[in-house]
C-alpha positions in Angstrom: 0.0 10.3 8.1 -3.6 10.4 6.2 -3.6 13.3 3.5 -6.9 15.2 3.2 -7.7 13.5 -0.2 -4.5 15.5 -1.6 -1.0 16.1 -1.4 -1.0 18.8 0.8 -1.5 17.6 4.6 0.6 19.7 6.8 -0.1 22.9 7.9 -0.8 23.5 11.5 -4.8 23.7 11.4 -4.6 26.6 14.4 -2.8 28.9 11.8 0.7 29.7 11.9 3.1 28.7 14.3 5.4 25.8 15.6 4.4 22.4 14.8 4.2 20.7 18.3 7.2 18.3 19.1 4.3 15.6 19.5 2.6 15.1 16.4 -0.1 12.6 17.7 -3.8 13.5 17.3 -2.8 16.8 15.4 -4.1 17.5 12.0 -2.2 19.7 9.5 -3.1 20.9 6.0 -0.8 22.8 3.6 2.1 21.7 1.4 2.9 18.4 2.9 6.4 18.5 1.3 7.4 21.7 3.4 6.4 20.2 6.9 7.9 16.9 6.0 11.4 18.6 5.1 11.3 21.2 8.4 9.6 18.8 11.0 9.6 15.3 10.8 12.5 13.3 11.6 14.2 10.0 10.1 12.3 6.9 10.9 9.8 8.3 13.0 6.6 7.1 11.2 5.3 3.8 11.0 2.2 3.4 8.5 1.7 6.0 5.8 -1.5 5.7 3.7 -1.4 8.6 0.7 -4.5 9.3 -1.2 -3.3 11.8 -3.6 -5.1 13.2 -6.4 -5.2 10.8 -9.3 -4.2 13.9 -12.1 -7.7 13.1 -13.5 -8.8 16.8 -14.0 -11.1 16.6 -11.4 -11.9 19.2 -9.0 -12.3 18.4 -5.2 -13.9 20.5 -2.4 -11.9 22.5 0.0 -11.9 20.8 3.6 -10.8 23.8 5.5 -10.9 27.8 5.6 -8.9 30.6 7.0 -10.1 32.4 10.1 -11.9 35.0 8.3 -14.0 32.3 6.9 -12.0 32.5 3.1 -11.0 29.2 1.2 -7.5 28.3 1.9 -5.0 28.8 -0.8 -3.0 25.9 0.1 -6.2 23.7 -0.5 -7.7 25.6 -3.1 -4.3 24.3 -5.3 -4.3 21.3 -3.8 -7.7 19.9 -5.0 -7.2 21.6 -8.1 -6.2 18.3 -9.6 -5.0 19.6 -12.6 -1.3 19.8 -13.2 0.3 21.6 -15.7 4.2 21.3 -17.2 5.0 24.9 -16.8 8.5 26.6 -15.9 7.9 26.0 -12.1 7.3 22.3 -13.0 10.5 22.3 -14.9 12.3 24.0 -12.2 11.4 21.6 -9.8 12.1 18.8 -12.3 15.7 19.9 -12.6 15.4 19.4 -8.8 14.8 16.0 -8.8 17.1 15.4 -11.5 20.1 16.9 -9.2 19.3 14.7 -6.2 20.9 11.7 -8.6 20.5 8.0 -7.8 17.4 5.9 -9.1 14.9 8.6 -9.0 16.9 11.0 -11.2 17.1 8.1 -13.7 13.5 7.1 -13.4 12.6 10.5 -13.8 14.9 11.3 -17.0 13.4 8.4 -18.5 10.1 9.3 -18.2 11.0 12.5 -19.4 12.5 10.8 -22.6 9.7 8.8 -23.2 6.3 11.1 -22.0 8.0 14.2 -23.4 7.7 18.1 -21.3 3.3 17.4 -20.3 1.2 17.5 -17.6 1.9 13.9 -16.7 5.3 14.4 -16.6 4.4 17.5 -14.3 2.2 14.9 -12.3 5.3 12.8 -11.1 7.6 15.6 -10.7 5.0 16.8 -7.9 4.9 13.0 -6.5 9.0 12.2 -6.7 10.2 14.3 -3.7 7.4 13.7 -1.7 7.7 10.0 -1.8 11.6 10.3 -1.1 10.6 12.2 1.7 8.1 9.8 3.1 10.2 7.2 2.5 13.0 9.4 4.8 10.6 9.2 7.8 9.2 5.8 7.5 10.6 3.5 10.1 12.6 0.3 9.1 9.6 -1.7 10.0 7.1 0.2 8.2 4.7 0.2 5.2 3.3 2.6 3.0 -0.2 2.5 1.2 -0.5 4.6 -2.2 -3.6 5.1 -3.7 -4.2 5.7 -7.2 -6.1 4.8 -10.1 -5.7 3.8 -14.0 -4.9 7.2 -14.8 -1.2 7.4 -13.6 -0.9 4.3 -11.2 1.3 2.2 -13.9 3.6 5.6 -13.8 3.5 5.7 -9.7 4.3 2.1 -9.8 7.7 2.4 -11.8 8.4 5.5 -9.4 7.8 3.7 -6.6 10.3 1.0 -7.4 12.9 3.6 -7.8 12.0 5.1 -4.2 11.7 2.1 -2.3 13.3 -0.7 -4.5 11.3 -2.9 -6.4 11.8 -5.6 -3.7 10.4 -4.2 -1.4 7.1 -4.1 -3.4 4.3 -6.2 -1.6 1.2 -6.0 -3.1 -1.1 -4.2 -6.0 -4.9 -4.1 -4.3 -7.3 -3.9 -5.9 -10.4 -1.7 -4.3 -13.9 -2.2 -6.2 -15.1 1.0 -5.7 -18.8 0.7 -6.2 -21.1 -1.8 -8.3 -20.7 -1.9 -12.2 -22.3 0.2 -14.6 -23.1 1.0 -18.0 -20.7 2.6 -20.1 -20.9 2.7 -23.9 -17.8 1.4 -25.5 -15.4 0.1 -22.5 -15.9 -1.6 -19.2 -16.6 0.2 -16.5 -13.9 1.9 -14.6 -15.1 0.8 -11.1 -11.9 -0.2 -9.0 -8.7 1.9 -7.4 -5.1 0.7 -7.1 -3.4 0.4 -3.6 0.3 0.2 -4.3 1.7 -1.8 -0.7 5.5 -1.4 0.1 7.5 -1.7 3.0 10.9 0.3 3.8 12.7 -3.3 4.6 12.1 -6.5 4.8 11.7 -6.9 8.5 8.2 -4.8 8.1 5.5 -5.0 10.6 2.8 -7.0 9.1 -0.7 -7.4 11.2 -2.7 -10.5 9.5 -6.3 -9.4 9.0 -8.8 -11.9 9.4 -12.8 -11.8 9.2 -15.3 -14.9 9.8 -16.3 -17.3 7.3 -19.3 -17.3 5.5 -21.9 -19.9 7.4 -22.6 -21.8 3.9 -18.8 -21.7 3.9 -18.8 -23.2 7.3 -21.2 -25.6 6.9 -19.8 -27.2 3.5 -16.7 -27.5 4.6 -16.1 -27.8 8.4 -19.2 -30.8 8.4 -17.8 -32.3 11.6 -18.1 -31.6 15.1 -15.8 -32.4 18.3 -16.4 -33.6 21.5 -16.0 -29.6 22.2 -18.3 -28.3 19.7 -15.3 -27.2 17.7 -15.9 -27.6 13.9 -13.4 -29.3 11.7 -12.8 -30.9 8.6 -10.6 -33.6 7.0 -7.7 -33.7 4.9 -5.3 -35.9 3.2 -2.4 -36.4 5.2 -0.3 -37.8 2.4 1.9 -35.7 -0.4 0.4 -34.8 -4.0 4.0 -34.7 -5.3 7.3 -37.2 -4.6 9.1 -36.6 -1.5 11.3 -39.5 -0.7 12.6 -37.5 2.9 8.7 -38.1 3.7 8.2 -41.6 3.4 8.6 -43.9 6.7 5.9 -45.7 8.5 3.9 -44.3 10.9 2.2 -46.0 13.9 2.2 -49.2 11.6 0.3 -47.4 8.4 3.2 -47.6 5.4 4.5 -44.7 3.7 2.2 -43.8 1.0 3.3 -44.3 -2.6 4.7 -40.5 -2.9 5.4 -40.0 0.6 3.7 -38.0 4.1 2.4 -34.9 3.7 4.3 -34.1 7.2 7.9 -35.0 8.5 7.7 -37.2 11.6 8.1 -34.4 14.2 4.9 -32.7 12.9 3.3 -36.0 12.8 4.0 -36.7 16.3 2.7 -32.9 17.1 -0.3 -33.4 15.5 -0.8 -36.7 17.1 -0.3 -35.6 20.5 -2.9 -32.7 19.7 -5.4 -35.2 18.9 -5.4 -33.7 15.5 -5.2 -36.9 13.6 -8.1 -39.4 13.0 -6.9 -42.9 12.3 
């Protein structure tokens, strides 16, 4: 589920009507909290990338228009990146607090620390949406929350309350552009992605990219008969390992032992990966 640069990304793009049971390849815009609560079933989402407004007092372009060509009211509200502590925010805060649990405790702590201000209004908007996103996420699922330094530290604490601090996986720094001059501070050229899983047994697909040619030439200097490049590495242990001290094919144990067990050494030898 991908927000359209905002926190309000779920309303049928064809206007009023029922949301289809099959959400695949369907774009919605509007208040995602309403759609999450009314239509999204528990544990049905594999991956969530959330790109909400950053509470940075900026206005974003409206992506969609109504059938008569006018700008969507929901989008206007969504892209006005300005949050105000008012009666509506106070009422939503009270609803969040009354749900109880860790999210309620964190929100009360925010109010005590921050006071009744615009930042608290922003966090009040985010709290129920994060709770709903956790509900619809599968037990093997992950969520990435894209934010900036304006509120990332508060969102991290809120995410800990919603998902559990033990399921925090990474804070990813994303450099947005090259450096530019700022008079009296370091240039703000990076955003943050907070990466959480719902449970321990998450789905993780390792990402790879080719090594730079200079790196390959300097590190993988040898070539085997099949044309594959390789490098040599020391097979002795850097730290004392008494259980790894054994003789291997006439070679005595190094002073600190081998890096690998006998079983692993035998496998490497059978694969032709040990150079004597």
